[in-house]
Backbone as a ProteinNet text record, in pm:
[ID]
protein_1_A
[PRIMARY]
MTACGSDTSSSSAAPTPVTETVTSTRPAAPDPSTEDSSGGTTATITTTGGDGERCSARDLTGRVRETPNNAAGTTSVELVFINTSGRTCTLHGFPGVSFVGDGNGTQIGAPARRTSGDNDQTITLRANERGTSTVQIAQARNYPDATCRPHQVDGFRVYPPNDTASLFIRYSSATGCESSDVSLLKVTALNG
[TERTIARY]
14257.5	14251.4	14159.1	14151.4	14075.1	14040.5	13925.4	13888.8	13953.4	13959.4	13984.7	14124.4	14178.2	14283.2	14222.4	14308.2	14255.4	14268.7	14217	14234.1	14380.7	14457.2	14580.5	14682.6	14767.9	14882.7	15012	15154.8	15264.1	15360.9	15491.9	15576.8	15670.2	15721.3	15800.2	15860	15920.5	15997.2	15991.1	16053.5	16035.5	16175.7	16186.5	16264.3	16231.5	16308.8	16296.4	16195.9	16084	15968.3	15992.9	15944.6	15942.6	15781.6	15782.4	15636.9	15596.1	15514.9	15451.1	15312.8	15231	15117.1	15036.1	14937.9	14844.1	14763.5	14764.7	14699.8	14520.8	14487	14340.1	14255.8	14127.7	14037.1	13989.4	13985.9	13916.3	14010.5	14086.3	14185.2	14107.6	14158.7	14102.7	14186.8	14070.1	14148.1	14129.9	14224	14208.2	14239.8	14190.8	14238.2	14367.5	14458.1	14597.4	14626.9	14566.9	14552	14504.1	14435	14415.5	14459.9	14545.6	14597.4	14733.7	14752.9	14864.7	14946.4	15068.9	15155.2	15107.9	14999.6	14978.5	14851.3	14803.2	14686.1	14562	14475.9	14329.6	14320.4	14234	14205.7	14169.3	14155.4	14148.8	14005.2	13977.4	13857.5	13789.3	13646.5	13566.8	13561.6	13589	13579.2	13456.5	13373.7	13266.2	13278.8	13232.2	13212.7	13072.6	12974.4	12851	12837.3	12717.6	12748.2	12787.7	12812.8	12849.6	12752.1	12774	12700.8	12743.6	12642.2	12698.3	12681.5	12675.9	12677.4	12838.9	12829.9	12961.4	13049.6	13191	13283	13326.8	13310.5	13352.9	13468.3	13537.6	13675.5	13668.5	13550.1	13541.5	13520.9	13509.4	13498.1	13615.7	13741.1	13873.8	13982.1	14078.8	14193.3	14326.9	14445.7	14511.4	14642.6	14714.8	14867.8	14942.3	15067.3	15139.4	15233.7	15217.6	15281.7	15425.7	15521.5	15615.9	15590.9	15622.7	15601.1	15731.9	15757.8	15873.7	15868.6	15745.4	15734.4	15775.4	15916.5	15960.4	16034.4	16038.7	16114	16226.3	16305.6	16386.1	16337.7	16373.1	16288.9	16145.3	16107.8	15980.2	15966.6	15879	15872.1	15725	15669.2	15555.2	15513.7	15427	15395.4	15223.2	15169.4	15034.3	14992.2	14855.8	14792.2	14689.5	14703.9	14605.6	14506.1	14366.5	14255.5	14199.1	14174.8	14132.8	13990.4	13862.6	13728.3	13749.7	13735.7	13756.2	13602.9	13503.1	13373.6	13278.2	13322.5	13232.6	13132.4	13111.9	12989.1	13020.7	12977.5	13030.6	13005.8	13101.6	13081.2	13168.7	13149.7	13200.9	13265.3	13378.2	13454.1	13443.4	13449.1	13433.5	13523.9	13600.9	13675	13815.1	13857.7	13978.4	13968.2	14079.8	14069.7	14133.7	14074.6	14164.9	14304.4	14416.9	14548.6	14627.8	14680.7	14781.2	14863.8	14976.5	15105.3	15049.9	15071	15052.6	15186.2	15184.4	15320.9	15311.2	15406.4	15424.4	15364	15368.1	15286.4	15169.3	15071.1	14968.1	14831.2	14888	14798.5	14781.3	14896.9	14888.6	14940.1	14847.5	14871	14984.1	15063.1	15202.3	15174.4	15165.6	15175	15036.6	15050.9	14932	14863.4	14753.3	14678.2	14724.9	14703.7	14747.4	14665	14715.1	14633.2	14584.9	14499.5	14420.2	14508.5	14512.9	14596	14487.6	14509.8	14419.7	14378.1	14277.6	14262.6	14118.7	14093.7	13964.3	13922.3	13822.3	13784.7	13633.3	13574.9	13460.5	13447.9	13558.8	13548.2	13477.4	13383	13342.8	13399.8	13474.7	13561.8	13464.1	13413.1	13330	13415.9	13414.3	13513.1	13424.2	13433.8	13384.9	13475	13412.3	13485.7	13638.4	13757.4	13887.5	13950.8	13849.2	13893.1	13976.8	14058.2	14131.2	14129.4	14137.7	14167.4	14288.5	14327.7	14448.8	14438.6	14511.8	14536.5	14703.1	14725.8	14890.8	14889.4	15001.2	15058.9	15178.1	15209.2	15348.1	15383.7	15512.6	15553.2	15686.9	15671.3	15788.7	15888.6	16017.2	16122.6	16119	16087	16102.8	16258	16345.1	16481.2	16479.4	16366.5	16399.9	16344	16313.1	16282.7	16368.8	16394.4	16482.2	16421.1	16515.6	16440.6	16348.8	16384.3	16298.5	16178.7	16163.8	16029.5	15945.8	16002	15971.9	15916	16018.9	16019.4	16030.8	16115	16133.1	16093.7	15996.1	15953.3	15901.1	15974.1	15962.2	15795.1	15755.1	15617.9	15600.4	15484.2	15449.5	15374.4	15322.6	15228	15129.2	15024	14918.6	14790.4	14714.2	14574	14501.3	14404.5	14347.1	14216.5	14119.5	13964.6	13909.4	13843.4	13771.5	13702.4	13674.7	13597.4	13445.5	13425.2	13279.3	13258.1	13361.9	13368.5	13426	13394.5	13447.4	13523.4	13535.5	13605.7	13739.1	13840.1	13985	14061.3	14124.4	14225.9	14357.7	14460.2	14584.8	14658.1	14753.2	14836.8	14994.4	15034.2	15189.5	15294.3	15375.7	15464.5	15597.8	15653.1	15756.4	15900.6	15903.6	15996.4	16027.1	15938.2	15913.4	15932.1	15974.1	15974.1	15901.6	15788	15685.9	15765.5	15672.7	15708.7	15582.4	15642.3	15524.9	15444.7	15504.7	15451	15339	15218.2	15119.5	15120.6	15208	15226.6	15299.7	15361.1	15421.4	15367.9	15323.5	15241.7	15324.2	15357.3	15457.5	15376.3	15230.7	15169.4	15063.7	15075.9	14958.4	14903.9	14751.7	14701.2	14597.2	14603	14506.5	14406.9	14273.5	14152.6	14179.1	14093.7	14095.2	14083.1	14142.8	14119.7	14127.4	14117.3	14123.6	14262.2
-7231.4	-7408.6	-7452.6	-7537.9	-7620	-7753.3	-7811.6	-7933.1	-8002.6	-7934.4	-7999.1	-7910.4	-7963.8	-7903.5	-7833.4	-7768	-7706.6	-7793.8	-7744.5	-7845.1	-7820.7	-7749.7	-7717.5	-7806.7	-7834.2	-7893.4	-7869.1	-7878.2	-7845.4	-7952.9	-7979.9	-8041.9	-7988	-8031.9	-8010.2	-8122.1	-8106.1	-8220	-8239.7	-8354.4	-8382.3	-8472.5	-8465.4	-8546.1	-8703.4	-8791.7	-8930.4	-8953.5	-9022.6	-9047.4	-9176	-9150.9	-9268.7	-9312.1	-9452.2	-9494.6	-9490.3	-9438	-9429.7	-9422.5	-9489.3	-9481.2	-9379.8	-9368	-9259.2	-9294.5	-9196.1	-9225.9	-9230.6	-9356.5	-9372.5	-9427.3	-9376.8	-9384.6	-9528.6	-9598.9	-9732.8	-9798.3	-9925.7	-9999.7	-10093.9	-10092.9	-10208.9	-10359.3	-10456.2	-10601.4	-10666.5	-10643.7	-10716.7	-10877.9	-10950.6	-11087.1	-11117.2	-11139	-11149.8	-11246.2	-11336.6	-11397.2	-11321.4	-11208.8	-11128.7	-11021.8	-10958.4	-10845.8	-10831.5	-10709.8	-10652.1	-10595.5	-10525.3	-10476.2	-10335.8	-10301.9	-10167	-10162.5	-10297.2	-10340.8	-10308.8	-10397.5	-10386.5	-10464.5	-10500.6	-10593.4	-10478.9	-10537.8	-10436.1	-10407.1	-10311.1	-10240.8	-10282	-10282.3	-10301.6	-10133.9	-10160.9	-10041.2	-10038.6	-9944.3	-9924.3	-9786.8	-9771.7	-9654.7	-9588.1	-9658.4	-9575.4	-9600.4	-9536.5	-9560.3	-9662.8	-9675.2	-9798.8	-9835.6	-9958.7	-10008.5	-9933.7	-9879.5	-9832.5	-9688.1	-9619.3	-9473.2	-9439.6	-9301.2	-9223.1	-9269.2	-9280.7	-9307.8	-9168.5	-9147.7	-9012.7	-9025.6	-8923	-8928.5	-9020.6	-9030.7	-9119.7	-9239.9	-9312	-9438	-9491	-9408.3	-9434.7	-9417.6	-9501.7	-9463.5	-9454.7	-9400	-9379.8	-9406.2	-9436.5	-9453.7	-9409.2	-9372	-9358.6	-9480.6	-9511.8	-9624	-9544.9	-9604.5	-9535	-9620.8	-9541.6	-9583.4	-9578.9	-9708.4	-9651.8	-9525.1	-9488.7	-9393.9	-9242.9	-9245.4	-9124.5	-9040.8	-8933.6	-8854.9	-8788.9	-8720.5	-8611.8	-8500.4	-8462	-8346.5	-8385.1	-8477.1	-8516	-8667.1	-8687.1	-8818.9	-8848.8	-8973.7	-9020.4	-9111	-9066.2	-9158.5	-9219.2	-9337	-9342.7	-9326.3	-9245.5	-9237	-9374.1	-9450.4	-9574	-9542.5	-9560.6	-9553.5	-9669.5	-9734.9	-9834.2	-9794.8	-9885.4	-9876.6	-9952.3	-9876	-9941.7	-9921.9	-9890.7	-9876.6	-9996.8	-10098.7	-10215.1	-10232	-10130.9	-10124.8	-10088.1	-10103.4	-10100	-9928	-9850	-9740.1	-9711.7	-9575.1	-9572.1	-9432	-9449.8	-9329.8	-9284.6	-9167.2	-9114.5	-8977.9	-8957.1	-8819.5	-8829.4	-8699.6	-8661.9	-8626.1	-8664.6	-8603.8	-8485.3	-8403.8	-8279.1	-8282.7	-8261.2	-8293	-8175.7	-8147.6	-8055.8	-8079.6	-8047.8	-8041.7	-7976.8	-8045.7	-7974.7	-8005.5	-7910	-7903.4	-7852.1	-7801.6	-7716.1	-7821	-7930.2	-8006.9	-7994.9	-7893.2	-7882.5	-7880.5	-7909.6	-7928.6	-7821.5	-7708.1	-7587	-7619	-7567.9	-7614.4	-7531.4	-7604.6	-7555.3	-7558.6	-7414	-7408.8	-7436.1	-7428.8	-7454	-7584.2	-7603.4	-7743.6	-7815.7	-7942.9	-8022	-7973.6	-7963.9	-7950.9	-8101.7	-8098.6	-8215	-8259.3	-8370.8	-8425.8	-8422.7	-8407.6	-8440.3	-8578.8	-8638.9	-8769.4	-8811.5	-8954.5	-8970.9	-8978.1	-8935.9	-8952.9	-8986	-9061.6	-9125.1	-9282.1	-9304.4	-9441.5	-9415.7	-9505.5	-9532.2	-9640.7	-9599.4	-9724.4	-9772	-9914.8	-9942.8	-10024.5	-9982.5	-10031.6	-10102.1	-10244.2	-10325	-10291.9	-10350.9	-10354.1	-10405.2	-10340	-10358.5	-10348.3	-10298.5	-10300.2	-10159.7	-10127.4	-10030.5	-9959.7	-9830.3	-9761.5	-9660.6	-9613.5	-9533.5	-9438.2	-9300.3	-9207.7	-9171.3	-9130	-9117.3	-8945.4	-8923.9	-8756.8	-8764.2	-8663.8	-8623.6	-8499	-8529.5	-8423.5	-8349.1	-8232.2	-8148.4	-8142	-8141.3	-8079.4	-7952.7	-7904.7	-7750	-7699.9	-7765.8	-7722.4	-7688	-7716.8	-7666.3	-7516	-7445.5	-7328.3	-7227.3	-7095	-7036.6	-7025.9	-7032.3	-7007	-6914.6	-6764.9	-6643.1	-6668.8	-6749.7	-6778.3	-6884.5	-6995.8	-7100	-7105.7	-7038.3	-7036.1	-7196.6	-7279.9	-7416.4	-7429.6	-7541.9	-7572.7	-7716.6	-7781	-7920	-7960.6	-8080.9	-8103.1	-8225.5	-8237.7	-8376.4	-8438.8	-8410.5	-8496.2	-8429.7	-8527.2	-8458.6	-8458.1	-8334.3	-8336.9	-8387.2	-8470.8	-8532.1	-8525.9	-8464.2	-8469.3	-8570.6	-8654.5	-8761.1	-8689.2	-8748.1	-8662.7	-8625.8	-8493.3	-8441.6	-8461.2	-8425.9	-8451.5	-8310.8	-8246.9	-8141.5	-8188.3	-8312.7	-8374.7	-8429.7	-8418.8	-8465.4	-8569.5	-8632.5	-8743.6	-8666.4	-8723.6	-8672.9	-8797.8	-8789.7	-8911.5	-8831.1	-8933.9	-8879.9	-8904.9	-8805.3	-8806.1	-8709.1	-8739.1	-8615.4	-8634.6	-8697.7	-8700.2	-8618.9	-8503.8	-8389.8	-8263.7	-8156.3	-8032.1	-7947.7	-7859.5	-7795.8	-7643.8	-7583.3	-7433.4	-7353.7	-7263.1	-7189.2	-7111.7	-7071.9	-6971.9	-7043.7	-6981.9	-7062.1	-7033.1	-6959.8	-6915.4	-7024.7	-7116.3	-7253	-7391.1	-7457.8	-7553.8	-7697.7	-7758.5	-7839.8	-8001.3	-8017.5	-8129.3	-8161.8	-8259.4	-8304.9	-8450.3	-8419.8	-8581.4	-8604.1	-8772.9	-8814.9	-8829.7	-8876.9	-8946.6	-9066.2	-9113.3	-9221.9	-9358.3	-9465.5	-9618.8	-9711.6	-9821	-9936.3	-10007.7
9992.4	9980.6	9894.4	9801.9	9731.2	9735.8	9678.8	9700.7	9580.7	9468.1	9345.3	9266.6	9177.6	9122.7	9004.7	8914.6	8803.1	8680.1	8561.2	8454.3	8354.4	8385.6	8299.7	8332.1	8272.4	8290.9	8250.8	8316.1	8263.9	8336.1	8305.2	8357.7	8479.6	8552.5	8639.1	8717.5	8861.7	8915.7	9072.8	9132.8	9283.3	9318.7	9458.3	9534.9	9509.9	9585.5	9595.9	9728.8	9671.8	9759.6	9867.8	9984.9	10073.9	10091.8	10096	10118.2	10250.1	10322.2	10454	10433.9	10556.1	10567	10648.5	10612.1	10694.8	10821.1	10903.9	11051.6	10975.1	11054.7	11000.3	11135.9	11123.1	11247.4	11229.1	11091.4	11091.9	11015.3	11080.8	11031	10916.8	10803.6	10729.7	10765.3	10725.1	10760.1	10639.1	10523.6	10396.8	10413.4	10345.6	10306.6	10251.5	10328.7	10294.6	10160	10110.5	10001.4	9864.6	9899.1	9767.7	9793.6	9882.3	9876.5	9798.5	9741.3	9682.8	9780.8	9740.9	9805.3	9898.7	9839.8	9853.2	9985.1	10004.7	10100.7	9992.2	10056.8	9981.2	9856	9807.4	9646.7	9567	9446.6	9313.7	9293.2	9279.7	9251.6	9121.4	9103.6	8991.6	8920.2	8784.7	8717.5	8623.2	8607.8	8499.5	8456.7	8327.3	8255.4	8296.8	8370.4	8392.9	8543.4	8605.4	8754.5	8794.3	8940.1	9005.8	9109.5	9173.7	9296.5	9378.4	9500.7	9606.4	9624.5	9732.4	9741.3	9721	9721.2	9687.9	9805.7	9789.6	9912.4	9963.3	10109.1	10135.1	10220.4	10270.3	10350.6	10457.3	10541	10632	10610.9	10472	10452.3	10408.9	10400	10345.6	10419.2	10383.8	10458.2	10320.9	10351.1	10222.3	10231.4	10169.7	10190	10037.4	10053.2	9919.8	9884.6	9765.2	9696.3	9598.1	9611	9498.5	9375.9	9254.4	9136.3	9052.8	8976.4	8852.9	8762.9	8736.8	8654	8667.7	8688.1	8717.7	8584	8570.8	8460.9	8530.5	8428.7	8479.8	8548.4	8659.6	8735.1	8802.3	8787.2	8829.7	8924.1	9008.5	9070.3	9048.3	9050.6	9056.9	9163	9240.5	9333.8	9338.5	9361.9	9361.3	9509.1	9511.9	9619.9	9624.3	9733.4	9730.6	9822.9	9788.4	9880	9897.3	10045.5	10069.2	10144.9	10081.3	10170.4	10288.1	10382.2	10544.3	10616.7	10527.6	10585.4	10595	10538.8	10545.6	10459.7	10386.8	10273.1	10160.4	10027	9901.2	9885.4	9807.7	9757.4	9642.5	9593.7	9460.3	9446.2	9381.5	9357.5	9186.2	9169.3	9050.2	9012.9	8930.5	8892.7	8958.7	8976.4	9046.2	9192.5	9246.7	9418.3	9430.6	9504	9545.1	9595.6	9557.8	9633.8	9641.9	9773	9813.3	9903.1	9879.9	10002.9	10139	10238.4	10371.9	10458.3	10543.2	10659.8	10768.1	10831.9	10959.1	11075.3	11045.3	11160	11212.4	11130.6	11177.9	11046.2	10941	10815.1	10732.6	10758.2	10673.8	10515.3	10438.5	10280.3	10242.9	10166.9	10115	9979.9	9936.3	9782.2	9713.6	9580.1	9500.8	9505.5	9493.9	9481.9	9348.4	9336.1	9222	9110.9	8996.3	8864.6	8814.9	8743.4	8683.1	8556.5	8546.1	8406.2	8295.2	8171.7	8079.1	8051	8019.2	8001.8	8048.8	8055	8077.9	8227.6	8266.2	8405.8	8418.3	8307.8	8280.9	8400.8	8440.1	8519.9	8650.1	8681.2	8812.9	8897.9	8993.5	9091.8	9178.3	9163.7	9284.8	9376.7	9523.5	9613.4	9714.9	9703.3	9811.1	9946.1	10045.8	10179	10147.3	10217	10184.7	10039.5	9945.5	9793.6	9795.6	9709.7	9689.1	9533.3	9506.8	9388.7	9422.5	9317.2	9282.7	9204.4	9249.1	9172.7	9146.2	9043.5	9051.3	9054.2	9135.2	9157.5	9106.3	8986.9	8939.2	9036.5	9094.6	9201.1	9106	9072.2	9029.3	9136.8	9103.2	9210.5	9231.7	9388.5	9396.3	9324.8	9336	9308.2	9157.8	9070.4	8935.5	8935.4	9047	9037.4	9121.2	9103.3	9186.9	9320.3	9445.6	9580.6	9593.5	9530.5	9558	9492.4	9402.2	9308.4	9392.1	9437.9	9482.5	9636.3	9700.2	9855.7	9918.2	9887.9	9931	10063.4	10098.9	10234	10257.3	10326.9	10350.4	10404	10328.8	10353.8	10436.4	10499.5	10599.4	10519.2	10416.5	10310.6	10268.2	10205.2	10107.8	10199.9	10168.7	10221.3	10073	10082.9	9990.8	10001.6	9895.8	9917.6	9832.6	9861.3	9748.1	9658.7	9535.4	9438.4	9530.1	9474.9	9561.2	9693.9	9774.1	9918.8	9971.8	10066.1	10129.8	10269.4	10304.4	10395.9	10338.3	10401.8	10367.4	10430	10365.6	10432	10428.1	10546.3	10559.1	10521.2	10419	10370.9	10393.6	10479.9	10511.8	10410.1	10348.1	10263.6	10296	10367.1	10385.4	10329.9	10206.6	10126.6	10008.9	10017.9	9928.1	9971.3	9903.5	9936.5	9866.2	9901.3	9826.7	9829.9	9721.2	9717.3	9798.3	9861.5	9962.8	9841.6	9747.4	9667	9575.8	9581.9	9529.2	9356.7	9325.8	9187.7	9109.4	9186.6	9144.4	9170.5	9057.8	9079.8	9056.3	9175.8	9171.6	9133.4	9143.7	9139.1	9034.9	8983.8	8893.8	8932.7	8926.1	8982	8847.9	8843.3	8764.3	8799.5	8724.9	8782.7	8846.6	8940.8	9015	8899.4	8946.8	8881.8	8961.9	8912.6	9013.3	9011.1
[MASK]
++++++++++++++++++++++++++++++++++++++++++++++++++++++++++++++++++++++++++++++++++++++++++++++++++++++++++++++++++++++++++++++++++++++++++++++++++++++++++++++++++++++++++++++++++++++++++++++++

């Protein structure tokens, strides 16, 4: 199990997503007048350090938001991170993402690989503000069953950048590959 994905990228595919929320220990109370459909308000983005300490897993709740950015053989979803800590904190870089399943958080297959691109943005999240990262999911059926070893997933284990604690974000609309030789996930750097 790793906290971050690798730096390589390739294309693959995945099934139709269903938006679900994650179990959280600290509920957010956003202002409905400034909230979008994913919950929370938009974060401040800078290219240098931000205001506040680094956001950790205990400061955040997460959910999946469907996106229209799908291609043949792949599905894209946004992981939405909402600051529920009551203080300002920052995120910078790539989250570590992997599929988990079996009802107990067992990692299913290889962790997400990082997409190439700009990760120099620091996202400053005030209380109830959100940041996002896009995950591209390749369809397990793109691979022979003997190579992939298809396995239904419960969701994502997500490590905020530079954190060893993780969040569980429910997403049971995908099938993973038990084989760690098959990489189905690619993740972008966090943005606002």
